[in-house]
Backbone as CSV, one residue per row, in Angstrom:
resi,resn,N_x,N_y,N_z,CA_x,CA_y,CA_z,C_x,C_y,C_z
1,THR,49.442,37.696,-13.744,48.913,36.130,-13.490,47.995,35.992,-12.379
2,SER,46.725,35.111,-12.803,46.002,34.935,-11.674,46.061,33.361,-11.493
3,ILE,45.521,32.993,-10.366,45.167,31.878,-10.070,43.966,31.480,-9.560
4,ALA,43.636,30.355,-9.847,42.146,29.917,-9.760,42.484,28.690,-9.163
5,ALA,41.830,28.485,-8.173,41.373,27.467,-7.192,39.918,27.010,-6.807
6,THR,39.785,25.780,-6.991,38.554,25.257,-6.634,38.896,23.993,-5.383
7,TYR,37.535,23.851,-4.344,38.039,23.010,-3.678,36.314,22.360,-3.120
8,LEU,36.429,21.196,-2.890,35.281,20.656,-2.442,35.028,20.965,-1.018
9,GLN,34.011,21.238,-0.578,33.942,21.399,1.145,33.343,19.958,1.568
10,ARG,34.364,19.573,2.611,34.112,18.193,3.267,32.747,17.920,3.408
11,ASN,31.950,16.965,3.210,30.876,16.940,3.616,30.226,16.518,5.105
12,VAL,29.524,16.926,6.001,29.259,16.658,7.286,27.721,15.947,7.443
13,ARG,28.219,14.635,8.215,26.896,13.671,8.552,25.317,14.593,8.771
14,PRO,24.672,14.243,8.099,23.318,14.923,8.407,22.874,14.429,9.527
15,LYS,21.710,14.496,10.649,21.170,14.056,11.467,19.966,14.522,11.819
16,VAL,18.970,13.565,12.306,17.537,13.803,13.055,17.640,14.334,14.369
17,ALA,17.592,15.318,14.634,17.479,16.277,15.835,16.801,15.952,16.813
18,LEU,15.402,15.514,16.314,14.076,15.534,17.001,13.086,14.451,16.475
19,LEU,12.423,13.496,17.223,11.720,12.539,16.976,10.406,12.606,17.682
20,THR,9.434,12.920,17.594,8.474,13.232,18.304,6.988,11.634,17.977
21,VAL,6.600,11.505,18.503,5.980,9.821,18.568,4.502,10.415,19.182
22,HIS,3.453,10.555,18.134,2.105,11.277,18.957,1.470,9.926,19.156
23,PRO,0.788,10.403,20.097,-0.362,9.248,20.633,-1.132,8.427,19.562
24,PRO,-1.291,7.066,20.117,-1.969,6.086,18.928,-3.195,7.085,18.426
25,GLY,-3.452,7.062,17.085,-4.752,7.665,16.740,-4.709,8.665,16.404
26,THR,-3.725,9.673,16.839,-3.554,10.991,16.535,-3.227,11.367,15.075
27,VAL,-3.800,12.072,14.204,-3.486,12.101,12.744,-3.950,13.747,12.273
28,PHE,-3.213,14.196,11.297,-3.649,15.416,11.121,-4.355,15.968,9.777
29,GLN,-5.506,16.419,9.227,-6.041,16.605,8.697,-5.053,18.072,7.702
30,ARG,-4.605,17.786,6.172,-4.111,18.965,6.022,-5.200,19.928,5.800
31,PRO,-4.141,21.349,6.110,-5.246,22.420,5.682,-5.539,23.035,4.231
32,TYR,-6.534,21.983,3.535,-7.046,22.532,2.358,-8.590,23.556,2.660
33,PRO,-8.436,24.492,2.089,-9.684,25.321,1.861,-11.147,24.423,1.505
34,SER,-10.826,23.291,0.582,-12.450,22.738,0.083,-11.987,21.362,-0.186
35,GLY,-12.985,20.529,-0.598,-12.703,19.251,-0.679,-12.421,18.313,0.495
36,ASP,-12.232,16.898,0.294,-12.461,16.125,1.302,-10.782,16.095,1.870
37,PRO,-10.535,16.265,3.380,-9.327,16.459,3.835,-8.510,15.093,3.723
38,ASP,-7.125,15.318,3.793,-6.381,14.493,3.251,-5.858,14.434,4.867
39,LEU,-5.033,13.056,5.052,-4.305,12.991,6.289,-2.808,13.251,5.986
40,ALA,-2.100,14.350,6.849,-1.003,14.756,6.698,0.038,13.638,6.904
41,GLY,0.908,13.139,5.972,2.043,12.257,6.260,1.630,10.644,5.819
42,TYR,0.044,10.793,5.216,-0.453,9.450,4.870,-1.098,9.343,3.265
43,ASP,-0.188,8.229,2.746,-0.471,8.399,1.528,-2.080,7.380,0.934
44,LEU,-2.266,6.862,1.780,-3.641,6.001,1.323,-4.812,6.587,1.921
45,GLU,-5.913,5.837,1.502,-7.378,6.416,2.092,-7.430,6.045,3.419
46,PRO,-7.638,6.932,4.461,-7.818,6.206,5.880,-8.600,5.053,5.856
47,PRO,-8.621,4.011,7.199,-9.296,2.995,6.933,-10.868,3.237,7.035
48,ASP,-11.132,4.069,7.963,-12.275,4.184,8.234,-12.990,5.751,8.134
49,ARG,-12.877,6.289,6.833,-13.222,7.546,6.427,-14.350,8.611,7.053
50,LYS,-15.298,7.511,7.643,-16.609,8.134,8.497,-16.144,8.630,9.676
51,VAL,-15.036,8.476,10.288,-14.453,9.256,11.446,-14.229,10.429,11.199
52,LEU,-13.442,10.710,10.401,-13.198,12.134,9.915,-14.338,13.253,9.712
53,THR,-15.433,12.810,9.521,-16.359,13.687,9.188,-17.882,13.141,10.070
54,ALA,-17.384,12.515,11.397,-18.386,12.073,12.253,-18.535,13.076,13.259
55,GLY,-17.662,13.709,13.398,-17.572,14.887,14.530,-16.726,14.474,15.878
56,ALA,-15.264,14.110,15.424,-14.496,13.336,16.052,-13.828,14.617,16.607
57,ALA,-13.300,14.360,17.849,-12.413,15.497,18.711,-11.543,16.074,17.714
58,ARG,-11.794,17.610,17.460,-10.761,18.307,16.708,-10.152,19.373,17.586
59,GLU,-8.886,19.515,17.077,-8.020,20.639,17.531,-7.086,21.444,16.699
60,ALA,-7.083,22.291,16.335,-6.162,22.882,15.297,-4.787,23.087,15.932
61,THR,-3.985,22.815,15.055,-2.758,23.153,15.170,-1.904,22.889,13.854
62,PRO,-0.597,23.316,13.868,0.115,24.016,12.892,0.196,23.051,11.586
63,LEU,-0.091,21.861,11.615,-0.041,20.933,10.775,-1.462,20.690,10.224
64,GLY,-2.662,21.313,10.624,-3.919,20.878,10.430,-4.794,20.746,11.736
65,LYS,-6.171,20.294,11.411,-6.968,19.826,12.411,-6.460,18.393,13.250
66,LYS,-6.313,18.094,14.299,-6.080,17.033,14.894,-7.302,16.111,15.182
67,VAL,-7.449,14.729,14.668,-8.479,14.075,14.797,-7.801,12.958,15.045
68,TYR,-8.926,11.621,15.753,-8.713,10.390,15.707,-8.888,9.920,14.543
69,GLU,-7.887,8.462,14.486,-8.270,7.770,13.049,-7.577,6.036,14.213
70,LYS,-8.623,5.285,14.447,-8.013,4.342,15.077,-7.009,3.501,14.029
71,GLY,-5.928,3.004,14.548,-4.867,1.777,14.004,-3.884,2.903,13.448
72,LEU,-3.883,3.898,13.441,-2.841,4.929,12.363,-2.042,5.656,13.912
73,MET,-0.805,5.690,13.880,0.324,6.375,14.508,0.982,7.383,13.635
74,THR,1.211,8.826,14.153,1.470,9.828,13.440,3.160,10.230,13.701
75,PHE,4.143,10.253,13.005,5.362,10.527,13.580,5.753,11.468,12.788
76,GLN,6.734,12.551,13.685,7.060,13.510,13.234,8.624,13.811,13.914
77,TRP,9.528,14.808,12.993,11.207,15.027,12.984,11.350,16.028,12.277
78,ARG,12.770,16.372,12.895,13.297,17.552,12.163,14.614,16.987,12.022
79,GLY,15.296,17.482,10.852,16.735,16.905,10.203,17.186,18.011,9.976
80,GLU,18.377,17.568,10.465,19.553,18.747,10.272,20.404,18.723,9.596
81,ASP,21.142,19.386,8.910,22.696,19.296,7.998,23.118,20.355,7.846
82,ASP,24.466,20.509,8.753,25.195,21.750,9.010,25.809,22.294,7.427
83,ASN,25.764,21.156,6.385,26.322,22.015,4.993,25.128,22.591,4.729
84,GLY,23.749,22.506,4.986,22.884,23.220,4.098,22.435,22.296,2.996
85,ASP,22.727,20.931,3.023,22.170,19.911,2.287,20.535,19.482,2.215
86,ASP,20.197,19.165,0.868,19.041,18.790,0.731,19.044,17.234,1.436
87,LEU,17.781,17.047,2.319,17.846,15.688,2.879,16.315,14.916,2.392
88,VAL,16.982,13.702,2.189,15.342,12.650,2.335,15.584,12.007,3.410
89,TYR,14.422,11.332,3.492,14.225,10.449,4.637,13.921,8.857,4.385
90,GLU,14.426,7.987,5.182,13.786,6.738,5.282,13.468,6.465,6.284
91,VAL,12.298,5.846,6.768,11.498,5.414,8.097,11.197,4.001,8.018
92,LEU,11.896,3.638,9.561,11.690,2.209,9.272,11.562,1.900,10.790
93,TYR,10.428,0.684,11.135,10.532,0.158,12.408,10.946,-1.457,12.588
94,ARG,11.296,-1.682,13.778,10.871,-2.951,14.283,10.477,-3.229,15.609
95,ARG,10.021,-4.676,15.929,9.391,-4.710,17.070,10.532,-5.018,18.103
96,GLU,10.019,-4.687,19.368,11.272,-4.792,20.345,11.473,-6.359,20.714
97,GLY,13.180,-6.469,20.590,13.790,-7.732,20.644,14.048,-8.314,19.332
98,ASP,13.790,-7.665,18.241,13.631,-8.102,17.016,15.323,-7.532,16.549
99,ALA,15.971,-7.758,15.620,17.105,-7.209,15.024,16.918,-6.462,13.857
100,ALA,15.771,-7.044,12.856,15.583,-6.685,11.721,14.844,-5.292,11.331
101,TRP,15.441,-4.406,10.808,14.392,-2.996,10.675,13.475,-3.326,9.405
102,ARG,12.335,-3.080,9.714,11.197,-2.910,8.067,11.003,-1.725,7.848
103,PRO,11.339,-1.510,6.543,10.494,0.004,5.872,9.119,0.150,6.119
104,ILE,8.678,1.518,6.298,7.458,2.275,6.143,7.517,3.075,4.939
105,LYS,8.647,3.747,5.260,8.557,4.727,3.811,10.056,4.840,3.506
106,GLN,10.377,5.277,2.239,11.719,5.745,1.656,11.619,6.764,0.587
107,GLN,12.794,7.290,0.617,12.605,8.767,-0.243,11.719,9.733,0.049
108,LEU,11.580,9.881,1.092,10.358,10.933,1.962,11.339,12.282,2.078
109,SER,10.622,13.295,1.453,11.001,14.500,1.728,10.295,15.122,3.023
110,GLU,9.064,15.074,2.946,8.220,15.465,4.450,9.077,14.932,5.605
111,THR,8.847,15.796,6.772,9.173,15.250,8.138,7.907,15.144,8.847
112,LEU,7.225,14.244,8.246,6.083,13.486,8.948,5.624,12.213,8.257
113,VAL,5.334,11.509,8.889,4.841,10.086,8.353,3.917,9.476,9.245
114,VAL,2.530,8.891,8.382,1.685,8.043,9.229,1.594,6.615,8.774
115,TRP,1.520,5.927,9.975,2.050,4.588,9.916,0.399,3.911,10.039
116,ASP,-0.154,2.888,9.405,-1.094,1.968,9.796,-0.759,0.951,10.541
117,THR,-0.938,0.773,11.799,-0.390,-0.215,12.627,-1.064,-1.409,12.391
118,ALA,-2.213,-1.625,11.810,-2.659,-2.962,11.579,-1.788,-3.771,10.617
119,SER,-0.789,-3.399,9.951,-0.427,-4.201,9.138,0.960,-5.042,10.363
120,VAL,0.532,-5.071,11.286,1.793,-5.779,12.509,0.757,-5.981,13.544
121,PRO,1.366,-7.147,14.616,0.851,-7.759,15.286,0.782,-6.893,16.792
122,ASP,0.156,-7.024,17.453,0.423,-5.830,18.784,1.872,-6.021,19.379
123,GLY,2.329,-5.086,20.123,3.602,-5.568,20.584,4.171,-3.973,21.073
124,THR,5.193,-4.089,21.245,6.172,-2.581,21.404,6.977,-2.877,20.640
125,TYR,7.077,-1.536,19.948,7.683,-1.085,18.679,8.812,0.022,18.931
126,ILE,9.888,0.087,17.904,10.655,1.430,17.648,10.545,1.711,16.528
127,LEU,10.816,3.105,16.035,10.847,3.622,14.936,11.843,4.361,14.941
128,ARG,12.656,4.174,13.481,13.876,4.724,13.195,13.584,5.822,12.108
129,VAL,14.086,6.948,12.257,14.278,7.922,11.086,15.530,8.192,10.630
130,VAL,15.907,7.782,9.287,17.517,8.070,8.650,17.463,9.370,7.693
131,ALA,18.556,10.010,8.062,18.294,11.201,6.920,19.402,11.001,6.393
132,SER,19.252,11.197,5.101,20.220,11.131,3.789,20.660,12.188,3.031
133,ASP,21.848,13.072,3.120,22.106,14.162,1.805,22.568,13.554,0.655
134,ALA,21.993,12.779,0.063,22.338,12.146,-1.213,21.578,12.850,-2.216
135,PRO,20.581,14.199,-2.168,19.922,14.681,-3.069,21.228,15.646,-3.499
136,THR,21.897,15.994,-2.767,22.817,17.088,-2.587,24.246,16.682,-3.115
137,ASN,24.306,15.423,-2.653,25.895,15.086,-2.636,26.054,13.647,-3.794
138,SER,26.957,13.459,-4.293,27.305,12.116,-5.405,27.205,10.890,-4.358
139,ALA,27.095,9.563,-4.942,27.142,8.689,-3.889,28.254,8.113,-3.175
140,ALA,29.527,8.832,-3.572,31.237,8.567,-3.041,31.039,9.137,-1.884
141,VAL,30.052,10.382,-1.639,30.325,11.606,-0.605,29.310,11.447,0.287
142,ALA,27.975,10.917,0.060,26.679,10.887,0.987,26.821,10.618,2.325
143,LEU,26.073,10.734,3.125,25.902,10.485,4.262,24.830,10.457,4.941
144,THR,24.900,9.463,5.935,23.280,9.371,6.939,23.644,9.446,8.297
145,GLY,22.436,10.109,8.635,22.432,9.901,10.414,21.078,9.478,10.826
146,HIS,20.949,8.947,11.723,19.536,8.518,12.296,19.399,8.857,13.867
147,LEU,18.124,8.684,14.032,17.500,8.476,15.602,16.448,7.846,15.712
148,ASP,16.349,7.091,16.578,15.709,6.161,17.075,14.705,6.585,17.939
149,SER,13.352,6.131,17.962,12.485,6.621,18.942,12.291,5.959,20.506
150,VAL,11.297,6.889,21.505,11.387,5.742,22.226,10.380,4.689,22.061
151,ALA,10.586,3.541,22.768,9.503,2.777,22.597,8.076,2.575,22.545
152,PHE,7.025,2.251,21.904,5.845,2.788,22.164,4.922,1.320,21.598
153,ASP,3.657,1.093,22.218,2.940,0.173,22.180,2.171,0.345,20.957
154,VAL,1.845,-1.063,20.276,0.801,-0.603,19.313,-0.504,-2.163,19.724
155,ASP,-1.315,-1.614,19.880,-2.704,-2.464,20.766,-3.549,-2.129,20.273
156,ASN,-4.030,-2.979,18.729,-5.536,-2.815,18.020,-6.786,-3.822,18.302
157,THR,-5.950,-4.830,19.148,-7.156,-5.740,19.595,-7.979,-5.421,20.672
158,PRO,-8.959,-5.029,20.754,-9.753,-4.805,21.618,-10.182,-5.714,22.683
159,PRO,-10.478,-5.023,24.055,-10.680,-6.127,25.030,-11.650,-6.936,24.982
160,THR,-11.595,-8.248,25.466,-12.507,-9.060,25.330,-13.856,-9.051,26.863
161,VAL,-14.872,-9.099,26.744,-15.791,-8.754,27.648,-16.823,-10.120,27.881
162,THR,-16.477,-10.826,28.777,-17.383,-12.225,29.149,-18.187,-11.915,30.310
163,VAL,-19.516,-12.331,30.212,-20.774,-12.704,31.356,-20.158,-13.819,31.908
164,SER,-19.471,-13.395,33.377,-19.464,-14.599,34.093,-20.508,-15.417,35.002
165,GLY,-21.546,-14.266,35.069,-22.493,-14.878,36.222,-23.887,-13.872,36.062
166,ILE,-24.951,-14.502,36.363,-26.174,-14.080,36.266,-26.983,-14.130,37.622
167,ARG,-27.493,-13.321,38.427,-28.582,-13.542,39.518,-29.163,-12.649,39.538
168,ARG,-30.441,-12.843,40.086,-31.382,-12.549,40.492,-31.470,-11.543,41.776
169,ASP,-31.674,-10.530,41.777,-31.945,-9.739,43.148,-33.206,-9.045,43.440
170,GLY,-33.823,-9.616,43.952,-35.341,-8.937,43.475,-35.640,-8.863,42.633
171,SER,-36.468,-7.961,42.170,-36.773,-7.433,40.741,-35.638,-7.264,39.345
172,ARG,-34.814,-7.235,40.346,-33.473,-6.706,39.577,-32.393,-8.024,38.811
173,ALA,-31.843,-7.939,37.935,-30.739,-9.138,37.267,-29.509,-8.111,37.747
174,VAL,-28.500,-9.159,38.361,-27.193,-8.429,38.357,-26.149,-9.651,37.501
175,LEU,-25.401,-8.774,36.516,-24.573,-9.198,35.884,-23.282,-9.513,36.672
176,THR,-22.113,-10.174,36.075,-21.098,-9.926,36.525,-20.122,-10.324,35.295
177,ILE,-19.295,-9.449,35.323,-18.672,-9.555,34.219,-16.810,-9.421,33.829
178,ASP,-16.285,-9.875,32.935,-14.635,-10.020,32.983,-14.463,-9.578,31.839
179,VAL,-13.525,-8.324,32.141,-12.990,-7.629,30.940,-11.647,-7.971,31.009
180,THR,-11.191,-8.609,29.962,-9.441,-8.422,30.076,-9.092,-7.924,28.468
181,ASP,-7.439,-7.498,28.352,-7.138,-7.239,27.199,-5.346,-7.464,27.487
182,THR,-5.131,-8.530,26.487,-3.401,-8.789,26.419,-2.580,-7.760,26.600
183,ALA,-2.651,-6.798,26.096,-1.665,-5.603,25.578,-1.732,-4.340,26.546
184,SER,-2.897,-4.019,27.354,-3.010,-2.961,28.061,-3.742,-3.016,29.099
185,ALA,-3.715,-2.016,29.804,-4.636,-1.760,30.990,-6.135,-1.542,30.591
186,VAL,-7.280,-2.154,31.321,-8.600,-1.922,31.026,-8.865,-1.036,32.210
187,ARG,-9.702,0.229,31.486,-9.998,1.315,32.328,-11.958,1.227,32.627
């Protein structure tokens, strides 16, 4: 006689082990051999397409060429699952001090997303990446795990320049200007 036994391995919670917040404006071109370069992790047309082709500072990375695109922020993470389950991700944000998390992207299989921060007011924000093993498990046993980013600033409002005085100094005109920015230091 033979006995056959089956068992269901206990599901282990997935986790987001690392979450990188790239500097504001840092995006990566997908490494395609020809055609218009798309931005890795960004589904829409970039807000100012000419910036990508106008000789912006470029640096090669494993993601593709690094370029600057005003108003966009890139986030990259690493998901892990000890069961080897397939993972999908949900990316959320909240303004510091707010309780509610708002979605940026759901059902994402990539581990990189680009967020157009023009959709939110200037301020300090936190990003949350939630990993789910639902693609490999039934709804009854699927689990999630998340990781929150360090706080980062969104500052899309340019400084204000005001001429506060003009005086003559011989044949020269001397201007006094005030430069202010509500969200960041001025250099």
